[in-house]
N, C-alpha and C positions, 0 to 999 in steps of 0.2 A: 821266602823261597817262591819262585814261580811255579805254578800249578795249574793244571787243567781240571776244572770243575764240570761235570757232566750233569744233565737232567733230561727228562721227557720219556724215560723208558717205562714200560709197564706192560699190561695185559691188553691184548687186542684181538678181534676175532679176524678168521681168514677175509680178506678183501678190505680190511680197514686200514686206517691211516694213523701214523705217528710221526711227531716232529720232534727231533732230538737236538739239544743245544749243547755247546761246550765252550766256556768262558775261561779264559787265561786270567789269573789272579797274580798280584805281586807288583814288583817295580819293573814294568816291562819297557824295554826299549824298542825293540821291534821283533816281529814275529814273520817267519817266511812261510814256505808252503804248509798246508793243513790238510787232514785226511780222516776219512773214518774207516775202520776196519771191524772185523766181527769175529768171533770164535764161538763155534758150535761145541757142545760135549763130545769129546774124543776126536775132535778135527783141529787141523791147523789154522791159525789166525789168518785172514784173507782180507784183502783190500777191496773196500766197497766203493769209495769215491775220494778223489782229492781235488783240491783247489789250489791254485798258486796266489802268491801275494798280490798280483795284478787281476785275478778273477777267472783265470782259465781253468777250465774243469775236465775231469776225465772220470769214466764210470766202468766198473766191471761189467760185463757183457750181459751177466744174469739179471742186473737192476737197470740197465738203461731204458729209457722211457718211463720209469716208475718213481725213481727216486732222483733227488735234486740235492745238491750240494750248495751252499752259500756261505758268505762270510760278511760280518760287519767289522770293520777294521777299525772304527772309533770305539767299539765295545770290547775288541779284541775276542770275537766270538765266532764260531763256526756252527753252522746247523745241518742238519739233514732231514729233508721232508721225504717220507717213505709213505708211498701210496700202493694200493692193492697188494698188500702183505700176504705172503705165503707162509704156511706152516713150517716148511724146512728153512725159514729164515729166522727162526727162533734162535737168538744167541745172545751173548753179552757183546755189546757194540762199544768200541774204543774210539776215542779221538786222538788225534797225535799231530804233532808238528815236527818238521825236520830240524828246524832250528828257532828257538827263541831266545832273546838277548835279555840279560838281567841288567837293568839301569845300575842297581847299586854296586854290582861288582864288575860289571862290563864284561861278563863271561856269557858265552852262548852254547847251547845244548839241545839235543832233542829232548822232547817230552812226551809221554802218554797220559791219558786220563785215567780214571780209577775203573771206568767201565759201567755200563749201565744195561740192566737186563730187559731185553725185548722178548716177550712170549706171544706167539701167533697160535691161536687154539683154532681148531678144525672143526 
């Protein structure tokens, strides 16, 4: 079964940096747009950044200029470089694709990763 596997979360001091990665595993035929989202305790999940299959990017206003999303299509992996992190950005970060197609079944669907905890200390 196709899954998104995340890594790179952890504890970092305010002003520090982290690089998150999310790799799609399984028999993958294709992956469309991908994105990163985050959810802080007691709050709704919010969009952080997106990247199309062709490499076009979009960012939430709050992270513009500090975060960078990228992808490696050969590795079926999306990354999120986070710089100058703030304590209020402590959250579980999730990766997502709006469409991934399974080569074995020829079926396509949206998929979320399991989430990775990012904690920014003050």
